[in-house]
N, C-alpha and C positions, 0 to 999 in steps of 0.2 A: 504494499499499501504506500501510496505518497503520504507526504507530511499531511497536507490538506485532506487527504482521505482519513487518516488516523485522527485528526483534530476534529473532524466532523464526527467520525464514530464516537468518539470521546463524548463531546458536547451531548450527542443522542443519548447514550448511556446515562450521562449526568441528568439530564431531563427526564428520564424515564424515572431512576431511583427518586429524585426528589420529589415526582409526581406520588411516590408510594409513600415515602417518609412522614411520619405523625409529628405533630408541634414538638418544641423542644421541651426539654424537663430532663428528668432523670428517672430511670425505671426503679421500682423500690429493689433493694440488694436481696431481698427475701426470696423474690420472684425471679429474679436471674440466677440466684444460687440453685435455685430447684429446677433449674433447665440446664440441657448440654450446651456447649459452646455453640454449636450449629442450630440449635434451637433458639438461641437468643438473635443470633443473625438473620433467622428466617424471619422472627418475630418483629426485628427492627425493619428489614424489607418489606414485610406485610404491613406496616403502619400501626402495629398493635403494642410495640415498644418504641419509645422516641429515640433518636441516635444519641450518642453520648455528646453534651455541649461543648465538649472541647473542638469539635468540629464547626460549631458555630463561631466560635472566639477566633480561630485560625484559618477559618475559610477552606476546609476541606471536608468531603464527605466518603463515607464507604459505599464502593461501586460494586465491588463483587467479594464473595466467601465461598469457599469450598474447604473441605478437610484440609487444614495443612495451609491453605492459601489465602491471603487477604489482598485486596486492592483498594487502594484510597485515591483521591482525586482533588487536587487543588489549583487554585490561581494564586500565584505568588501578586503581593500587591503592594502598593507604597506604604502601607501602615505596618508591614511587616520588615521594614528596613533599618537597617543600623547606620551608624553615623557616616558609614564610608559610601552608602548610595545603592547597597545591595542588601538583598534578603538576608536577613539575622540567621545566625548559624542554629537559634532555637526552634526556628520553623522548620527547617530540613530535622532537626533532630524529634521534634514533636510528631512531623509526618511519619516519618519512619517509625518512632517509637510505636505508633498507632498501628502501621500496617504490620509490624513484624509482632508486636504483642497479640494483636487479633487473629494472625495466623496461627499463634499458640492457643488462643482461645478457642477456636473452631475445633481444636483437638481435645478437649476438656469434657468429662463426663459431668451429669449432675451433681451438685456438691463440692464441685472442684473450684477454686480459683487461682490466680495467679498475679505475680506482680514482675515487675521489670528489676533485676538485680543488677545487670551490667547493659551498657549501651555504647557502642563503639562505632563512630560516624566518622567517615572520608569525605570529605565535601570536594569534588573536583572542579567545579566550575561554578561561577556566580549565577545566583538567580537574579531576576530583575522583574519589573511588572511587562517589560516587554513580551516575556515567555508568556504563551497564551493560556496553557496547563501543564500540569506534570503528575506525574501518576508515581506512587509508591507502591511497589510492589514486595510483599513479604512472604517468605516461605520457609515452614519447619524444617530444620535438618534433622533434628532429634526431640522426641518428646517421650519423656521416662516419667516416671512415677513420681519425681518431687523435682527434677530440674529439665526444662525444654529450651532447646537452642533453635535460633531462627536467622536468616541472613534475607537481606533486601536491598532494594536499589531504588532512586529517585530518576525517572526517565521523562522525557519529552516526547510529543508525539513525533519528532523527526530522529528518534532513536537515540538521541544523545543522553548520556549517563551524568546527571547531576551531583550525585553521592551513591555511596553504598555504606551498607552497615550489618553488623551483627549484633545479636543479644542474646542473654542467658537470663531466661525467667525462671524464678521459683513457682512451683507449683503447693498448693495447700488446701487442706480439707476446710470447707466453709461454714461444716456445722462444729468446729472445735470451739471451745469457749478461749482459746487464746486471744489476745487483742493483737491487732494488726496496723 
């Protein structure tokens, strides 16, 4: 596909997803923890659960989930800039943390949660508001009983890689009395 065909396809995907998403807010933890990771994302895409509010804050949305894979899409904007006139590294990190973490989340059974223990990001080229859209694609490398790892990248519709990352996540039982 050409860059323009990719961009048009990405915009169509975003319109389709946005039409199904419910209003903002947060899902009750007890409801989310009673579902498998894939059930959570199916409910989000069906509009039965709201997407996480961080997406609204950072201008990105989930586009696709399947077991072990998560794709988010966003538009770098002027409000994400650092003092040097490019998108702040925190935007890259937040987008990648979402894609990588949600890729792990898709593998979890009901009653399991996760948290990021480590996130390693390499930023390869600057993002500006001139870049029409980017996608963060996360893929699980390993999902064990207590630890999961994933890798991912931020790519543009032209195929350019803007950043790549790895994560280590801790898997935990959400029915435990331990404070998290």
